[in-house]
C-alpha positions as CSV (number, residue, x, y, z in Angstrom):
1,M,0.0,0.0,0.0
2,P,1.7,3.2,-1.1
3,I,2.0,6.0,1.4
4,S,1.7,9.6,0.2
5,T,4.4,12.2,0.8
6,E,1.9,14.2,2.8
7,E,1.3,11.2,5.1
8,T,5.1,10.7,5.3
9,A,5.6,14.3,6.2
10,R,2.9,14.1,8.9
11,I,4.6,10.9,10.4
12,A,8.0,12.6,10.3
13,S,6.6,15.6,12.1
14,L,5.0,13.4,14.8
15,A,8.4,11.7,15.2
16,R,10.2,15.0,15.2
17,I,12.2,14.0,12.2
18,K,13.2,16.8,9.8
19,L,12.9,15.7,6.2
20,D,13.4,17.8,3.1
21,G,11.6,17.1,-0.3
22,V,14.1,14.6,-1.6
23,D,14.2,12.7,1.7
24,I,10.4,12.6,2.0
25,G,10.1,11.0,-1.5
26,A,12.7,8.3,-0.6
27,V,11.1,7.6,2.8
28,S,7.7,7.4,1.2
29,E,8.9,4.7,-1.2
30,A,10.7,2.7,1.6
31,L,8.1,3.0,4.3
32,P,5.7,0.3,3.0
33,A,8.5,-2.3,3.0
34,I,9.6,-1.2,6.5
35,L,6.1,-1.5,7.8
36,E,5.6,-4.9,6.2
37,Y,8.9,-6.1,7.8
38,V,7.8,-4.8,11.2
39,G,4.4,-6.4,10.7
40,Q,6.0,-9.8,10.8
41,L,6.5,-9.3,14.5
42,A,2.7,-9.5,14.9
43,V,2.7,-13.2,14.0
44,A,5.5,-14.1,16.4
45,D,4.3,-16.4,19.2
46,T,5.0,-14.5,22.5
47,T,3.1,-16.8,24.8
48,G,4.9,-16.9,28.1
49,V,7.3,-14.1,27.3
50,E,7.5,-11.5,30.0
51,P,7.6,-7.9,28.9
52,L,11.0,-6.2,29.3
53,A,12.0,-2.7,30.2
54,I,15.5,-3.3,28.7
55,A,16.7,-6.0,26.4
56,V,19.9,-7.0,28.3
57,E,20.6,-7.9,31.9
58,V,22.5,-5.3,33.7
59,G,24.2,-5.6,37.1
60,S,24.2,-3.1,39.9
61,P,26.8,-0.4,39.3
62,L,26.8,0.4,43.0
63,R,29.6,-0.6,45.3
64,R,29.0,-2.6,48.5
65,D,28.1,-0.4,51.4
66,V,30.9,-1.0,53.9
67,T,31.9,1.0,56.9
68,R,35.4,2.5,57.1
69,E,37.3,5.2,59.0
70,P,36.1,8.7,58.2
71,L,38.4,11.0,56.3
72,V,40.4,13.6,58.3
73,R,39.1,17.1,57.4
74,D,42.5,18.7,57.5
75,A,44.0,16.1,55.2
76,V,41.2,16.4,52.7
77,L,41.3,20.2,52.7
78,A,45.1,20.1,52.2
79,A,44.5,18.5,48.8
80,A,42.0,21.1,47.8
81,P,43.1,23.8,45.3
82,S,41.5,26.4,47.6
83,E,39.9,26.4,51.0
84,C,38.0,28.9,53.1
85,N,36.8,28.5,56.7
86,S,37.2,24.7,56.6
87,F,35.2,24.4,53.4
88,F,36.2,23.8,49.7
89,E,36.3,27.1,47.9
90,V,34.9,27.0,44.4
91,P,34.5,29.7,41.7
92,Q,31.2,31.7,41.9
93,I,28.9,30.7,39.0
94,L,25.7,32.6,39.9
95,D,25.1,36.3,39.9
96,P,25.0,37.5,43.6
97,S,22.2,40.0,42.9
């Protein structure tokens, strides 16, 4: 089933894809084949397949929560580029007014 360039432009707009005149023509010609290919997924048997939020298994990037000795303030501040009243001093980024 052919898809008009107007319909292709509407779909591109909904998908927030910018297409010029040449691209719309090429996409209009390719879109029916793409939709037919994706339509093959409708006949796949998905009985017993749980929906997924992501396609691959990912582990927790968090480290183990273990207790340790706290850092010594003076040692940490000694490594800072600048310090003021026992705090890290950083450049001002906001207008003070």
